[in-house]
C-alpha positions as CSV (number, residue, x, y, z in Angstrom):
1,X,-6.5,146.7,-259.2
2,X,-9.6,145.0,-257.9
3,X,-8.3,141.6,-259.0
4,X,-5.0,142.2,-257.2
5,X,-6.9,143.2,-254.1
6,X,-9.1,140.1,-254.2
7,X,-6.0,138.0,-254.5
8,X,-4.4,139.8,-251.6
9,X,-7.4,139.3,-249.4
10,X,-7.4,135.6,-250.3
11,X,-3.7,135.2,-249.4
12,X,-4.1,137.1,-246.1
13,X,-7.0,135.0,-245.1
14,X,-5.1,131.8,-245.9
15,X,-2.1,132.9,-243.9
16,X,-3.8,134.6,-241.0
17,X,-7.2,132.8,-240.6
18,X,-9.8,135.2,-239.2
19,X,-8.9,138.9,-239.9
20,X,-11.0,141.9,-238.8
21,X,-12.4,143.9,-241.7
22,X,-10.9,147.1,-240.5
23,X,-7.4,145.5,-240.5
24,X,-7.9,144.3,-244.1
25,X,-9.0,147.8,-245.0
26,X,-5.9,149.4,-243.4
27,X,-3.5,146.9,-245.1
28,X,-5.0,147.4,-248.6
29,X,-5.7,151.1,-248.1
30,X,-9.5,150.9,-248.9
31,X,-12.6,151.5,-246.9
32,X,-14.3,148.8,-244.8
33,X,-17.3,149.0,-247.1
34,X,-15.0,148.1,-250.1
35,X,-13.7,145.1,-248.2
36,X,-17.2,143.7,-247.6
37,X,-18.0,144.2,-251.3
38,X,-14.8,142.3,-252.2
39,X,-15.8,139.5,-249.8
40,X,-19.2,139.3,-251.7
41,X,-17.3,139.1,-255.0
42,X,-15.1,136.3,-253.7
43,X,-18.1,134.4,-252.5
44,X,-19.9,134.8,-255.8
45,X,-16.8,133.4,-257.6
46,X,-17.0,130.2,-255.5
47,X,-14.5,131.0,-252.7
48,X,-16.0,129.8,-249.3
49,X,-15.5,133.1,-247.4
50,X,-17.8,134.5,-244.8
51,X,-17.9,137.5,-242.4
52,X,-18.9,137.5,-238.7
53,X,-19.8,140.9,-237.2
54,X,-19.3,141.9,-233.6
55,X,-16.4,142.6,-231.3
56,X,-14.6,139.3,-231.9
57,X,-15.8,139.0,-235.5
58,X,-13.9,139.1,-238.8
59,X,-13.6,137.7,-242.2
60,X,-12.6,134.0,-242.6
61,X,-12.3,131.2,-245.1
62,X,-14.2,128.0,-244.5
63,X,-12.0,125.6,-242.4
64,X,-9.8,123.4,-244.6
65,X,-10.1,125.5,-247.8
66,X,-6.8,126.1,-249.6
67,X,-5.9,127.3,-253.0
68,X,-2.7,127.1,-254.9
69,X,-2.1,130.7,-256.1
70,X,0.6,131.1,-258.7
71,X,-0.7,134.1,-260.6
72,X,2.3,136.3,-259.9
73,X,2.9,139.3,-262.2
74,X,6.3,139.9,-263.8
75,X,7.2,142.7,-261.4
76,X,6.1,140.6,-258.4
77,X,8.2,137.6,-259.5
78,X,11.3,139.9,-259.9
79,X,10.7,141.6,-256.5
80,X,10.9,138.2,-254.8
81,X,14.4,137.7,-256.0
82,X,15.7,141.1,-254.8
83,X,16.5,140.2,-251.2
84,X,17.7,143.0,-248.9
85,X,20.2,142.4,-246.1
86,X,21.2,139.0,-247.3
87,X,23.5,138.7,-244.2
88,X,20.3,138.7,-242.1
89,X,19.4,135.2,-243.2
90,X,22.8,133.8,-242.2
91,X,22.5,135.4,-238.7
92,X,19.1,133.8,-238.3
93,X,20.3,130.4,-239.6
94,X,18.0,130.7,-242.6
95,X,20.5,130.7,-245.5
96,X,19.7,127.1,-246.5
97,X,15.9,127.7,-246.0
98,X,16.1,130.8,-248.2
99,X,17.8,129.0,-251.0
100,X,15.2,126.2,-250.8
101,X,12.3,128.7,-250.8
102,X,13.6,130.5,-253.8
103,X,13.9,127.3,-255.8
104,X,10.3,126.4,-254.9
105,X,9.1,129.9,-255.9
106,X,11.0,129.6,-259.2
107,X,9.3,126.3,-259.9
108,X,5.9,127.8,-259.2
109,X,6.4,130.9,-261.3
110,X,4.6,131.2,-264.6
111,X,7.1,130.0,-267.3
112,X,7.3,133.4,-269.1
113,X,8.6,135.1,-265.9
114,X,11.3,132.6,-264.9
115,X,14.1,134.0,-267.1
116,X,13.5,137.6,-265.8
117,X,13.5,136.4,-262.2
118,X,16.7,134.5,-262.6
119,X,18.4,137.5,-264.3
120,X,17.2,139.8,-261.5
121,X,18.8,137.6,-258.9
122,X,22.2,137.8,-260.7
123,X,22.0,141.5,-261.6
124,X,20.7,143.2,-258.5
125,X,22.5,142.9,-255.1
126,X,21.5,144.8,-252.0
127,X,24.2,145.2,-249.3
128,X,22.7,146.8,-246.2
129,X,26.0,147.3,-244.4
130,X,27.8,150.7,-244.3
131,X,31.1,151.4,-246.0
132,X,34.1,150.8,-243.8
133,X,31.9,149.7,-240.9
134,X,34.7,147.6,-239.5
135,X,34.4,144.0,-238.4
136,X,31.2,143.2,-236.5
137,X,31.4,141.2,-233.3
138,X,29.8,137.8,-233.4
139,X,26.2,137.8,-232.3
140,X,24.3,134.8,-230.9
141,X,20.6,135.3,-231.7
142,X,19.4,131.8,-230.8
143,X,17.9,132.6,-227.4
144,X,16.6,136.0,-228.5
145,X,14.8,134.3,-231.4
146,X,13.4,131.6,-229.1
147,X,11.9,134.4,-226.9
148,X,10.5,136.3,-229.9
149,X,8.8,133.2,-231.5
150,X,7.6,131.6,-228.3
151,X,6.3,134.8,-226.7
152,X,8.4,134.4,-223.5
153,X,10.0,136.9,-221.3
154,X,13.8,137.3,-221.2
155,X,16.4,138.0,-218.6
156,X,19.3,139.9,-220.1
157,X,22.8,140.6,-218.9
158,X,23.5,143.7,-221.0
159,X,26.5,146.1,-221.2
160,X,25.7,149.7,-222.1
161,X,28.2,151.7,-224.1
162,X,31.0,152.9,-221.8
163,X,29.9,150.8,-218.9
164,X,32.5,148.4,-217.3
165,X,30.0,145.9,-216.0
166,X,26.7,144.6,-217.5
167,X,23.3,145.3,-216.0
168,X,20.5,142.8,-215.5
169,X,17.1,143.4,-217.1
170,X,13.8,141.5,-217.4
171,X,12.2,142.4,-220.7
172,X,9.1,141.6,-222.8
173,X,10.4,141.2,-226.4
174,X,8.5,142.4,-229.5
175,X,11.0,141.2,-232.1
176,X,14.4,141.6,-233.7
177,X,15.4,144.4,-236.1
178,X,18.5,144.5,-238.4
179,X,19.5,148.1,-238.9
180,X,22.5,148.8,-241.3
181,X,23.9,145.4,-240.5
182,X,23.5,145.7,-236.7
183,X,20.9,143.5,-234.8
184,X,18.7,145.0,-232.1
185,X,16.2,143.5,-229.7
186,X,13.1,145.6,-229.4
187,X,11.4,145.0,-226.0
188,X,9.4,146.5,-223.3
189,X,10.9,147.0,-219.8
190,X,8.3,148.0,-217.2
191,X,5.8,148.7,-220.0
192,X,8.2,151.2,-221.8
193,X,10.0,150.5,-225.1
194,X,13.7,149.8,-225.0
195,X,16.4,149.1,-227.6
196,X,19.1,146.5,-226.9
197,X,22.1,145.9,-229.3
198,X,22.4,142.2,-229.7
199,X,26.2,142.3,-229.7
200,X,26.2,143.9,-226.2
201,X,24.1,141.1,-224.7
202,X,26.4,139.1,-222.4
203,X,23.9,136.4,-221.7
204,X,20.1,135.8,-222.2
205,X,17.9,133.4,-220.5
206,X,14.3,132.4,-221.3
207,X,11.9,132.8,-218.4
208,X,8.8,130.6,-218.0
209,X,6.5,133.6,-217.9
210,X,4.6,134.7,-221.1
211,X,5.4,138.2,-222.5
212,X,3.4,141.2,-221.3
213,X,3.3,143.5,-224.2
214,X,1.3,146.7,-224.4
215,X,-2.2,146.0,-225.9
216,X,-2.4,146.7,-229.6
217,X,1.4,147.4,-230.0
218,X,3.3,145.4,-232.7
219,X,7.0,145.3,-233.5
220,X,6.7,147.9,-236.2
221,X,5.0,150.3,-233.8
222,X,7.5,149.9,-231.0
223,X,10.4,150.3,-233.5
224,X,9.0,153.5,-235.0
225,X,8.7,155.0,-231.5
226,X,12.3,154.1,-230.6
227,X,13.6,155.2,-234.0
228,X,12.0,158.6,-233.6
229,X,13.5,158.9,-230.1
230,X,17.0,158.3,-231.5
231,X,16.7,160.5,-234.6
232,X,14.8,163.3,-233.1
233,X,16.8,163.6,-229.9
234,X,17.5,167.3,-229.3
235,X,21.1,168.3,-229.8
236,X,21.0,171.4,-227.6
237,X,24.4,172.7,-228.8
238,X,24.6,174.5,-232.2
239,X,28.1,174.4,-233.7
240,X,29.3,176.2,-236.9
241,X,32.3,174.8,-238.7
242,X,34.2,175.5,-242.0
243,X,35.1,172.5,-244.1
244,X,37.4,172.4,-247.1
245,X,35.2,171.5,-250.1
246,X,37.7,168.8,-251.1
247,X,36.7,166.9,-247.9
248,X,33.1,168.1,-247.7
249,X,31.4,164.9,-249.2
250,X,33.2,162.7,-246.7
251,X,32.5,165.0,-243.8
252,X,28.8,165.1,-244.6
253,X,28.6,161.3,-244.8
254,X,30.4,160.7,-241.5
255,X,28.4,163.4,-239.7
256,X,25.0,162.9,-241.1
257,X,23.4,162.3,-237.7
258,X,24.7,165.6,-236.4
259,X,23.8,167.9,-239.3
260,X,21.5,170.8,-238.4
261,X,21.7,172.5,-241.8
262,X,23.1,171.4,-245.2
263,X,25.6,173.8,-246.9
264,X,25.0,175.3,-250.3
265,X,25.5,172.8,-253.1
266,X,27.5,175.2,-255.1
267,X,30.3,177.5,-254.1
268,X,33.5,178.7,-255.6
269,X,35.1,179.4,-252.2
270,X,37.6,176.8,-250.9
271,X,35.6,176.5,-247.6
272,X,32.0,175.5,-247.0
273,X,30.1,176.5,-243.8
274,X,28.2,173.7,-242.1
275,X,26.0,173.8,-239.0
276,X,25.9,170.9,-236.6
277,X,24.1,170.0,-233.4
278,X,25.6,168.1,-230.5
279,X,24.3,167.0,-227.1
280,X,27.4,168.0,-225.1
281,X,30.6,170.0,-225.9
282,X,32.9,166.9,-225.6
283,X,31.2,165.3,-228.6
284,X,32.8,167.9,-230.9
285,X,36.2,166.1,-230.3
286,X,35.3,163.8,-233.2
287,X,35.9,166.8,-235.5
288,X,39.6,166.3,-235.0
289,X,39.6,163.5,-237.6
290,X,39.5,166.2,-240.3
291,X,42.6,167.9,-239.0
292,X,43.4,171.1,-240.9
293,X,40.5,170.5,-243.3
294,X,38.1,171.8,-240.7
295,X,37.9,174.8,-238.4
296,X,35.4,175.4,-235.7
297,X,33.9,178.9,-236.0
298,X,31.5,178.9,-233.0
299,X,30.6,178.7,-230.2
300,X,33.8,179.6,-228.3
301,X,33.6,176.7,-225.8
302,X,33.5,174.1,-228.7
303,X,36.4,175.9,-230.4
304,X,38.4,175.7,-227.1
305,X,37.5,172.1,-226.6
306,X,38.8,171.1,-230.0
307,X,41.9,173.2,-229.6
308,X,42.6,171.6,-226.2
309,X,42.1,168.1,-227.7
310,X,44.5,168.9,-230.5
311,X,47.1,170.2,-228.0
312,X,46.8,167.0,-226.0
313,X,47.4,164.9,-229.1
314,X,50.5,167.1,-230.0
315,X,51.8,166.7,-226.4
316,X,51.3,162.9,-226.5
317,X,53.3,162.5,-229.7
318,X,56.1,164.8,-228.6
319,X,56.4,162.8,-225.3
320,X,56.5,159.5,-227.2
321,X,58.9,160.7,-229.8
322,X,61.2,162.5,-227.5
323,X,63.1,165.7,-228.2
324,X,64.1,166.1,-231.9
325,X,67.8,166.1,-232.7
Protein backbone atom coordinates (compact mmCIF):
# COMPACT_ATOMS: atom_id res chain seq x y z
CA UNK A 1 0.00 0.00 0.00
CA UNK A 2 2.81 2.42 0.80
CA UNK A 3 4.46 1.80 -2.57
CA UNK A 4 1.17 2.55 -4.33
CA UNK A 5 0.77 5.72 -2.28
CA UNK A 6 4.29 6.91 -3.09
CA UNK A 7 3.64 6.33 -6.78
CA UNK A 8 0.34 8.23 -6.52
CA UNK A 9 2.08 11.18 -4.85
CA UNK A 10 4.72 11.22 -7.57
CA UNK A 11 2.12 11.17 -10.36
CA UNK A 12 0.03 13.90 -8.71
CA UNK A 13 3.07 16.15 -8.31
CA UNK A 14 4.12 15.58 -11.92
CA UNK A 15 0.62 16.46 -13.10
CA UNK A 16 -0.28 19.30 -10.75
CA UNK A 17 3.00 20.92 -9.75
CA UNK A 18 2.85 22.28 -6.21
CA UNK A 19 0.13 20.58 -4.14
CA UNK A 20 -0.74 21.41 -0.49
CA UNK A 21 -0.03 18.59 1.94
CA UNK A 22 -3.61 18.58 3.23
CA UNK A 23 -4.94 18.10 -0.31
CA UNK A 24 -2.66 15.12 -0.87
CA UNK A 25 -3.78 13.72 2.47
CA UNK A 26 -7.45 14.09 1.50
CA UNK A 27 -6.93 12.50 -1.93
CA UNK A 28 -5.02 9.53 -0.54
CA UNK A 29 -7.09 9.23 2.68
CA UNK A 30 -4.16 9.46 5.09
CA UNK A 31 -2.97 12.03 7.62
CA UNK A 32 -0.84 15.04 6.76
CA UNK A 33 1.91 13.57 8.97
CA UNK A 34 1.90 10.43 6.80
CA UNK A 35 2.25 12.57 3.67
CA UNK A 36 5.33 14.28 5.07
CA UNK A 37 6.84 10.88 5.96
CA UNK A 38 6.15 9.72 2.40
CA UNK A 39 7.86 12.82 1.03
CA UNK A 40 10.92 12.00 3.14
CA UNK A 41 10.87 8.44 1.76
CA UNK A 42 10.71 9.73 -1.83
CA UNK A 43 13.57 12.12 -1.17
CA UNK A 44 15.66 9.34 0.36
CA UNK A 45 15.13 7.24 -2.77
CA UNK A 46 16.52 9.97 -5.01
CA UNK A 47 13.36 11.81 -6.07
CA UNK A 48 14.01 15.60 -5.93
CA UNK A 49 10.92 16.51 -3.91
CA UNK A 50 10.68 19.22 -1.29
CA UNK A 51 8.06 20.82 0.95
CA UNK A 52 7.45 24.49 1.67
CA UNK A 53 5.41 25.37 4.72
CA UNK A 54 3.20 28.41 5.13
CA UNK A 55 -0.04 29.71 3.70
CA UNK A 56 1.06 29.39 0.07
CA UNK A 57 3.31 26.41 0.61
CA UNK A 58 2.99 22.86 -0.56
CA UNK A 59 4.90 19.85 -1.83
CA UNK A 60 6.64 20.10 -5.19
CA UNK A 61 9.13 18.34 -7.47
CA UNK A 62 12.28 20.09 -8.57
CA UNK A 63 11.62 22.03 -11.79
CA UNK A 64 12.21 19.92 -14.89
CA UNK A 65 12.15 16.56 -13.12
CA UNK A 66 10.10 13.90 -14.89
CA UNK A 67 9.95 10.14 -14.62
CA UNK A 68 8.45 7.57 -16.97
CA UNK A 69 6.19 5.54 -14.72
CA UNK A 70 4.92 2.32 -16.31
CA UNK A 71 4.59 0.19 -13.20
CA UNK A 72 0.87 -0.44 -13.60
CA UNK A 73 -0.66 -3.41 -11.83
CA UNK A 74 -2.83 -5.96 -13.66
CA UNK A 75 -6.07 -4.51 -12.25
CA UNK A 76 -5.00 -0.95 -13.07
CA UNK A 77 -4.23 -1.85 -16.67
CA UNK A 78 -7.62 -3.55 -17.06
CA UNK A 79 -9.42 -0.61 -15.46
CA UNK A 80 -7.99 1.76 -18.07
CA UNK A 81 -9.75 -0.16 -20.82
CA UNK A 82 -13.19 -0.15 -19.22
CA UNK A 83 -14.39 3.24 -20.42
CA UNK A 84 -17.75 4.45 -19.17
CA UNK A 85 -20.04 6.60 -21.31
CA UNK A 86 -18.19 6.07 -24.56
CA UNK A 87 -20.60 8.45 -26.30
CA UNK A 88 -19.19 11.24 -24.15
CA UNK A 89 -15.92 11.16 -26.08
CA UNK A 90 -17.72 11.62 -29.39
CA UNK A 91 -19.75 14.55 -28.05
CA UNK A 92 -16.53 16.24 -26.94
CA UNK A 93 -14.76 15.50 -30.23
CA UNK A 94 -12.30 13.19 -28.49
CA UNK A 95 -12.99 9.82 -30.13
CA UNK A 96 -9.79 9.88 -32.18
CA UNK A 97 -7.76 11.13 -29.23
CA UNK A 98 -9.16 8.35 -27.05
CA UNK A 99 -8.13 5.67 -29.52
CA UNK A 100 -4.66 7.15 -29.83
CA UNK A 101 -4.28 7.38 -26.04
CA UNK A 102 -5.31 3.76 -25.55
CA UNK A 103 -2.79 2.61 -28.15
CA UNK A 104 -0.05 4.51 -26.33
CA UNK A 105 -1.12 3.07 -22.98
CA UNK A 106 -1.13 -0.43 -24.47
CA UNK A 107 2.43 0.07 -25.73
CA UNK A 108 3.54 1.28 -22.30
CA UNK A 109 1.94 -1.58 -20.37
CA UNK A 110 4.17 -4.30 -18.95
CA UNK A 111 4.14 -7.15 -21.49
CA UNK A 112 2.40 -9.69 -19.18
CA UNK A 113 -0.62 -7.38 -18.76
CA UNK A 114 -1.27 -6.53 -22.41
CA UNK A 115 -3.38 -9.61 -23.28
CA UNK A 116 -5.66 -9.09 -20.25
CA UNK A 117 -6.15 -5.41 -21.09
CA UNK A 118 -6.98 -6.22 -24.71
CA UNK A 119 -9.49 -8.91 -23.71
CA UNK A 120 -11.09 -6.52 -21.21
CA UNK A 121 -11.69 -3.92 -23.93
CA UNK A 122 -13.53 -6.57 -26.00
CA UNK A 123 -15.46 -8.24 -23.17
CA UNK A 124 -16.67 -5.28 -21.08
CA UNK A 125 -18.92 -2.55 -22.49
CA UNK A 126 -20.48 0.26 -20.45
CA UNK A 127 -23.53 1.95 -22.00
CA UNK A 128 -24.64 4.86 -19.82
CA UNK A 129 -27.84 5.64 -21.72
CA UNK A 130 -31.24 4.55 -20.45
CA UNK A 131 -33.43 1.94 -22.13
CA UNK A 132 -35.87 3.39 -24.63
CA UNK A 133 -34.60 6.86 -23.93
CA UNK A 134 -35.62 7.98 -27.42
CA UNK A 135 -33.49 9.96 -29.86
CA UNK A 136 -31.45 12.68 -28.22
CA UNK A 137 -31.36 16.13 -29.83
CA UNK A 138 -28.06 17.24 -31.32
CA UNK A 139 -25.92 19.13 -28.83
CA UNK A 140 -23.22 21.65 -29.73
CA UNK A 141 -20.74 21.65 -26.86
CA UNK A 142 -17.97 23.65 -28.58
CA UNK A 143 -18.66 27.06 -27.01
CA UNK A 144 -19.48 25.51 -23.64
CA UNK A 145 -16.17 23.62 -23.70
CA UNK A 146 -14.29 26.79 -24.63
CA UNK A 147 -15.77 28.60 -21.64
CA UNK A 148 -14.98 25.72 -19.28
CA UNK A 149 -11.36 25.33 -20.37
CA UNK A 150 -10.52 29.05 -20.74
CA UNK A 151 -12.28 30.10 -17.52
CA UNK A 152 -14.50 32.65 -19.26
CA UNK A 153 -18.02 33.80 -18.49
CA UNK A 154 -20.89 32.78 -20.77
CA UNK A 155 -24.01 34.49 -22.04
CA UNK A 156 -26.71 31.89 -22.64
CA UNK A 157 -30.02 31.96 -24.46
CA UNK A 158 -31.74 29.11 -22.64
CA UNK A 159 -35.23 27.64 -23.00
CA UNK A 160 -36.71 26.15 -19.84
CA UNK A 161 -39.02 23.14 -20.04
CA UNK A 162 -42.51 24.32 -20.99
CA UNK A 163 -41.38 27.86 -21.87
CA UNK A 164 -42.21 29.24 -25.31
CA UNK A 165 -39.30 31.66 -25.51
CA UNK A 166 -35.69 31.34 -24.26
CA UNK A 167 -34.34 33.49 -21.44
CA UNK A 168 -30.95 35.20 -21.31
CA UNK A 169 -28.45 34.47 -18.53
CA UNK A 170 -24.87 35.45 -17.76
CA UNK A 171 -23.21 32.56 -15.94
CA UNK A 172 -19.88 31.46 -14.48
CA UNK A 173 -19.23 27.86 -15.59
CA UNK A 174 -17.63 25.16 -13.45
CA UNK A 175 -17.75 22.39 -16.05
CA UNK A 176 -19.79 19.89 -18.05
CA UNK A 177 -21.45 16.76 -16.67
CA UNK A 178 -22.85 13.81 -18.63
CA UNK A 179 -25.71 12.22 -16.68
CA UNK A 180 -27.37 9.12 -18.21
CA UNK A 181 -26.49 10.31 -21.70
CA UNK A 182 -27.65 13.91 -21.15
CA UNK A 183 -25.13 16.76 -21.03
CA UNK A 184 -25.47 19.52 -18.43
CA UNK A 185 -23.60 22.76 -17.88
CA UNK A 186 -22.93 23.40 -14.17
CA UNK A 187 -22.52 27.11 -13.56
CA UNK A 188 -23.06 29.86 -11.01
CA UNK A 189 -25.58 32.60 -11.70
CA UNK A 190 -25.30 35.47 -9.27
CA UNK A 191 -23.12 33.28 -7.02
CA UNK A 192 -25.72 30.49 -6.83
CA UNK A 193 -25.37 27.09 -8.52
CA UNK A 194 -27.55 26.39 -11.55
CA UNK A 195 -28.00 23.45 -13.90
CA UNK A 196 -28.51 23.98 -17.65
CA UNK A 197 -29.35 21.14 -20.06
CA UNK A 198 -27.05 21.52 -23.05
CA UNK A 199 -29.78 20.54 -25.53
CA UNK A 200 -31.91 23.49 -24.35
CA UNK A 201 -29.19 26.08 -24.99
CA UNK A 202 -30.34 28.06 -28.04
CA UNK A 203 -27.10 30.00 -28.26
CA UNK A 204 -23.98 30.59 -26.18
CA UNK A 205 -21.41 33.37 -26.44
CA UNK A 206 -18.06 33.70 -24.70
CA UNK A 207 -17.61 36.93 -22.77
CA UNK A 208 -14.23 38.63 -22.29
CA UNK A 209 -14.62 38.57 -18.50
CA UNK A 210 -12.99 35.80 -16.44
CA UNK A 211 -15.26 33.52 -14.41
CA UNK A 212 -16.21 34.48 -10.86
CA UNK A 213 -16.57 31.17 -9.09
CA UNK A 214 -17.18 30.83 -5.38
CA UNK A 215 -13.84 30.40 -3.55
CA UNK A 216 -12.90 26.78 -2.89
CA UNK A 217 -15.80 25.32 -4.92
CA UNK A 218 -14.95 22.79 -7.64
CA UNK A 219 -17.15 21.14 -10.27
CA UNK A 220 -17.70 18.05 -8.12
CA UNK A 221 -18.86 20.21 -5.18
CA UNK A 222 -21.31 22.24 -7.27
CA UNK A 223 -22.66 19.09 -8.96
CA UNK A 224 -23.20 17.34 -5.63
CA UNK A 225 -25.14 20.34 -4.31
CA UNK A 226 -27.35 20.46 -7.41
CA UNK A 227 -27.82 16.70 -7.46
CA UNK A 228 -29.07 16.74 -3.88
CA UNK A 229 -31.50 19.55 -4.69
CA UNK A 230 -33.00 17.48 -7.51
CA UNK A 231 -33.10 14.13 -5.73
CA UNK A 232 -34.16 15.40 -2.31
CA UNK A 233 -36.81 17.81 -3.55
CA UNK A 234 -39.84 17.34 -1.27
CA UNK A 235 -42.82 15.77 -2.97
CA UNK A 236 -45.49 17.13 -0.67
CA UNK A 237 -48.25 14.87 -2.00
CA UNK A 238 -48.39 11.25 -0.84
CA UNK A 239 -50.17 8.91 -3.26
CA UNK A 240 -51.06 5.23 -2.78
CA UNK A 241 -51.69 3.04 -5.81
CA UNK A 242 -52.31 -0.64 -6.55
CA UNK A 243 -50.31 -2.14 -9.42
CA UNK A 244 -50.75 -5.54 -11.05
CA UNK A 245 -47.68 -7.63 -10.23
CA UNK A 246 -47.32 -8.55 -13.90
CA UNK A 247 -46.48 -4.86 -14.57
CA UNK A 248 -44.80 -4.06 -11.28
CA UNK A 249 -41.17 -4.25 -12.46
CA UNK A 250 -41.83 -1.88 -15.35
CA UNK A 251 -43.80 0.47 -13.09
CA UNK A 252 -40.99 0.67 -10.54
CA UNK A 253 -38.39 1.39 -13.21
CA UNK A 254 -40.40 4.18 -14.84
CA UNK A 255 -41.41 5.77 -11.53
CA UNK A 256 -38.18 5.36 -9.56
CA UNK A 257 -37.82 9.11 -8.97
CA UNK A 258 -41.31 9.32 -7.39
CA UNK A 259 -41.17 6.26 -5.13
CA UNK A 260 -41.75 6.99 -1.45
CA UNK A 261 -41.77 3.36 -0.31
CA UNK A 262 -40.99 0.08 -2.05
CA UNK A 263 -43.65 -2.68 -2.04
CA UNK A 264 -43.03 -6.08 -0.50
CA UNK A 265 -40.76 -8.24 -2.65
CA UNK A 266 -42.99 -11.26 -2.22
CA UNK A 267 -46.71 -11.54 -2.46
CA UNK A 268 -49.26 -14.01 -3.75
CA UNK A 269 -51.91 -11.36 -4.37
CA UNK A 270 -52.46 -10.13 -7.90
CA UNK A 271 -52.00 -6.50 -6.83
CA UNK A 272 -49.08 -4.80 -5.06
CA UNK A 273 -49.48 -1.59 -3.05
CA UNK A 274 -47.00 1.17 -3.89
CA UNK A 275 -46.59 4.59 -2.30
CA UNK A 276 -45.48 7.57 -4.37
CA UNK A 277 -44.73 11.22 -3.75
CA UNK A 278 -45.58 14.02 -6.20
CA UNK A 279 -45.16 17.77 -6.14
CA UNK A 280 -48.61 18.61 -7.51
CA UNK A 281 -51.81 16.68 -8.26
CA UNK A 282 -51.46 17.04 -12.03
CA UNK A 283 -48.22 15.03 -12.06
CA UNK A 284 -50.27 11.91 -11.30
CA UNK A 285 -51.68 11.95 -14.86
CA UNK A 286 -48.58 10.03 -15.95
CA UNK A 287 -50.07 7.01 -14.17
CA UNK A 288 -52.53 6.64 -17.07
CA UNK A 289 -49.85 4.91 -19.12
CA UNK A 290 -50.55 1.77 -17.05
CA UNK A 291 -54.26 1.82 -17.95
CA UNK A 292 -56.19 -0.93 -16.14
CA UNK A 293 -53.00 -2.36 -14.59
CA UNK A 294 -53.07 0.42 -11.97
CA UNK A 295 -55.62 1.91 -9.59
CA UNK A 296 -55.19 5.05 -7.48
CA UNK A 297 -56.32 4.31 -3.93
CA UNK A 298 -55.72 7.69 -2.28
CA UNK A 299 -55.91 10.62 -1.87
CA UNK A 300 -59.34 11.38 -3.37
CA UNK A 301 -58.14 14.44 -5.34
CA UNK A 302 -55.51 12.37 -7.17
CA UNK A 303 -58.03 9.59 -7.86
CA UNK A 304 -60.39 12.22 -9.29
CA UNK A 305 -57.61 13.78 -11.38
CA UNK A 306 -56.67 10.46 -13.00
CA UNK A 307 -60.34 9.58 -13.57
CA UNK A 308 -60.92 12.98 -15.22
CA UNK A 309 -57.88 12.48 -17.45
CA UNK A 310 -59.12 9.02 -18.46
CA UNK A 311 -62.56 10.48 -19.27
CA UNK A 312 -60.95 13.17 -21.42
CA UNK A 313 -59.04 10.54 -23.39
CA UNK A 314 -62.23 8.50 -23.89
CA UNK A 315 -64.11 11.58 -25.06
CA UNK A 316 -61.36 12.49 -27.49
CA UNK A 317 -61.33 9.09 -29.17
CA UNK A 318 -65.11 8.94 -29.31
CA UNK A 319 -65.16 12.34 -31.01
CA UNK A 320 -62.47 11.38 -33.51
CA UNK A 321 -63.99 7.98 -34.33
CA UNK A 322 -67.55 9.20 -34.56
CA UNK A 323 -70.64 7.26 -33.47
CA UNK A 324 -70.34 3.53 -33.83
CA UNK A 325 -72.57 1.84 -36.39
